[in-house]
Structures are given as C-alpha cells and as structure tokens.
N, C-alpha and C positions, 0 to 999 in steps of 0.2 A: 504494500500500500504506500502511495506517495505521501509526502508531507501535506500537500494540498488536499488530497482526498481525506486524510485524517482530520485536518482542520474543518473541512466541510461536514464530516460526520459528527464531530464534536458539537458544532453549531446546531446541526439538526437535532441531536440528542437534547441539547439545552432547550430548544423550541418545544420538542415533544414533552419534556418534563413540565414546562410552563403550561402547556395546553392541558395535560393530564391533571395538573394541580388545580385548575379552575376554569379552563377555557376562556382565558382573559381576552378582552377586546384589544384592538390596536392601541386605543387611547390609555389602556391600563398596563402597557408593557414598557415602562421606562427602563426597566432592568436591561432589556435587550438593546434598546435604542441608545443607551448611554454606556454600553459596554465598551471594552477596548477595541481599537481599530482592528480590522475593517468595521465600518458602520453596519448596523442591522436595522431592518425595517419589517414590521409585521403588517402584511398587506391584507386588508379586509376584503371579503366578498361583497360586491355591490348589492345594496339593499333595494335599489330601484334603478330605472332606466336613466341613461345619461344622454344629453344632447351635446354633440361635439361642436361648440361654437366659440371656445376659448374663454368663456366668461367665468367658469368654475362656480356657477350659482345653482347647480343641480343639488337636490337634497342629498343624494348619495355621497357627495364630496364631504358633507359635514361629518361623516363617519370615518373619514380617512385622516390620520394625523399628518401634520407637516413634518418633513425631515428637519434635522438640524440645519441651520443656516450654512450655506456653502463657505468653504475656506480656500485659501490658496492651494494650488495643486501640490506644492512642495510641503505643505503642512505648516506647523506653528513657527517654523524658522522664518517665515515670510509675513509681511503685514497682512492684517485682515482686509478683505475686499472693501472697496469704496461703497458698494451698493449690495443690499441683501438679496439673496436668491434662496428659495426653498421649493421643494417638490412634494408631491403626494401621489399615492398609487391606489388602485382598486383593480378588481378582476371579477369576471363572471365566466360563464361557460363558452362565450364567443370571443371576448376581447380581454386584452390587458390594457388598462387605462393608466396614463401618466398625465399629470398636470404640474405646472410650475408657475410661480410668480417671480418676476424679475423687476426689482426696483430700478428705475432708470429715469433721470430727469430729461434725457434727450434720446428719444426712440427714433432710430434711423436704420435704414437698410437700402441696399442698392441692387442686389442680385435677384433676378427674376426667373431664371430658367432652371428646371429640374436637373439635379445632379451637377450644378455648378458647385465650386468649392465654397460652401456656405460659410465656413468659419473665416473667410476673408471679410465677412461682415460680423457684427456682433451676433451671437447665436446662442441657442440652447441645444444640447446634445444628449442623446441616450445611448448607452452601451449595455448590451445584454449578452451574457454567456450562460445559457441554460444549465450546462453541467460543469462549469467552472474548470475546464481543462486547458485553457489558453488557446483553444482552437475552435473554429466554426462558431463565430460570434457575430453579432449585428451592431451596426452603428447607424443612428438616425439623427440628422441635424435639421434645424429650422431657424429661419431668421424672421424678423418682424413683418416681412412681406409674405409670409407663409410659404416661402420657397424651401423645398425639401431636398436634402442630399442624403440618400440612403445607400448603404453599401454593406457588403458581407466580407468578413475577414476569414480566410481559410486557416491562417495561423497568425500570431502576432508578427509585427514587422521584424522584431529582433530574431524571431524563429524562421524568418524567410518569407512571410506573407503567403500569397499576395492579397491585395485588397481588390475586390471585384465591384467596380463602380456601376456595372450594369445590373446588379441585383436590385430588385424593387420590392418594397413591402406591399405586396398586392393586397388590396382591400383595406388598407390603413386609412383612417379618418384623422384629420388634423386641422387645427384652427388656431388663430391668434386673435387676441383682443387687446387693443392699445388704449390705455387710460391716458389720453392726451391726443396729440396730433402728430402723426407719423411724418418724418422728414420735414419738420417745420422748426427751424432753430429760433424762431421769434418768441417762443413761449417755453415754459417748463412743463414737462410731463410727469406723471406719477410712476408709470412703468408699463409693462406688458405681460400678459399671461398667455400660456400655451396649453393646449389640450390635445391628447392623442388617444385613439382607440386602435390598438394593434391587434389584428386577428391572430388567434392561436394557430390557425391553419398556416399562416405565413411563417411563424416561428417553429412549427412542428418539424419541418423537414430535417433540420440539423440539431434539434433539441436533444435527441437520444434519451429522452425521458418523456413522461406524459405531458401533453399540451392540448387542452388545458391541464394544469397541474392538479395533483391531488391535495387534499387538506393536509398541511404540514410540510409540503415539498419546499425545497430550498434551491433558489437560483442565485446567480451572481449578477449584479447590476451596478452601474455608476452613472453619474450625470456630470456634465461639464457646461460651463458658461464661458464663452470666449468674449472678451471685452477689449475694444481698442480705444486708445486715447484719440481725440479728434479736435479739429478746429473748424471754424466756419469760414468759407471763402465764397463770396458772391451769393450769399444766402443758401449755401449748400454745405452739408456735413462732409468733411474729408478727414481721413485718417492722418495722424501726424506722421510724416515721413521718417523712416529709419528708427521707428519706435516699436518695440515688441509688444505683443498683445499680453493681456492678463488672462490667466486660466484659473477659474474658480470652480471648485468641484464639491460634491457631497462627501465622498470618502477619499481622503488625501492619498496621493500616489507616492509622495516622497521625492519624486523627480518630475521634470516637465515631460511627461509621457503618459497619455491616457491608456496606452495599450499594454497594461500590466494587469490582467484580470485578477491576479492573486491579491491585488490591493482593492478591488472593487467591493462594494457592500454586499451583505447577505440579504436576500429578498425572501421572506418567509410567507407563504400563502396560507391563509386560514379562512375557514367558513364560520368561525365563531362570531357571535354578535355581542 
C-alpha cells in the first residue's frame, strides 16, 4: 500500500467513525474541516433542486457550509490574499455542485472563446481527482464572462502529463453572477459568484470508483483563484506588465503548482441531514 493510499484510508476511517457516532451534518463537522492539512470538506446531499444561475440563492445552498477562506498557494509563509474567496459543495444522484464567492472591487475579464487559457484573466478553478492517484484528473476554469476552459490530465505535469485540452465536461451547467458592473472601472464592485453542476456521467469515465459516489466515499479536490494586478488605460482594465499573478487556493500546495493532488483537500460525500 502506498503512503497516499494509506492516508486516504485513514481519512475515510475518520469520516466513517464520525458518521457512525451520530450522522452529523456538514455544519456540525468542524473537527474535520479544521483538521491538519490537507483540508477536508463534508459534502451534503442536496435537499432540493438547484437553478444554475450563479446567484447561490437556492434553499439547498443554505445546507452547505462554506470552506475556509482561501490562502496563498504556498501557505502561511506568504501574505494573506487581498480579497476573500470561499467555496461550497453539494451533490445528488445526477450532479456534483460547486459554488464560490469571490470578493472583488473590480470585476473584469477579456477572454470569450471556449478553451482559451482562462487563467490569463482573473478566474476560478476546480481540480478533481476521484481516486487520489495523481493520474486521470479534471480541471475546470471560468472567468467573469462565463468562459470555460476544461481539460483532462492523464498524469501530473511532473509525471509526464499530458494535458488534453480537447476534453469537454459534457452536460456541465455553469453560470456567473456579478455584484457590480463587469468591465467598468468607473465604479467599485462587490464581487462575483460562480455556480457549477457537473454531471456524474462526465466524471465517471476515469473515476475508477462509483459516480455518483456512495454515502461516505472520499474524493480529492482543490480550488484555485488566479488574480492579476491591473491598471486602467483609456477606460479599460489591463494587467500590469511583467507582474506575476497571485494564486489563492483552498488547500495550500506549499509551492506554486496546483498539480500536486496529494496536497488537495479530502471531499467526503454524505447523505446525512
């Protein structure tokens, strides 16, 4: 048994012990959410239907806890992010749901074509490795214009890749809601929210485990927010030249590299209410 498999089994055993002890809801599971890294999230089963419009106002979302606020990808050695980002998750028999809210006083985006390199704009990103083996995992990115970049990684880049940009999350629903005015530097915005419904049938091909999952199953997941410093030129947002982006994440990687699934968070599916 590998170290990674042993860690995953230990986490799953901890989850099962918690469920057996009282079938706690996600909001009653601070022990797991506050445990040592990698982060952990207890993902509730959706109690009602969701409309994917980016607004996060469906009743079902009130039963899903927010993650901890995102931190720098390198962890505590780096300053805290300038703006808060949090995510939450749900699931049912058809979809895996992800939502996030990104505080942002200046919401802007420029890329409009599917599978452009969306992280060249400010974006929100999802990374999913169902069996936590550093291979056959998914990456989905979105900007404030609702432009999607979805790809499939055969292996991590350091293990030789490749990244398949022609992979598509067939049947996925996604939406963005901007609290403010998109691409208008003349005012201050509050932020933007994103909402996804990812079909299990899209994730099932390379999951190597049940999809939809069973009650108590554990997957690996992480989220990233790419944020660029900008200035305004002729009434338009522009990235500052020769300035690196910020990378803010849910579960820190320790280095500037999202493609280390062993540092991603543990996602625990439960049907407990």
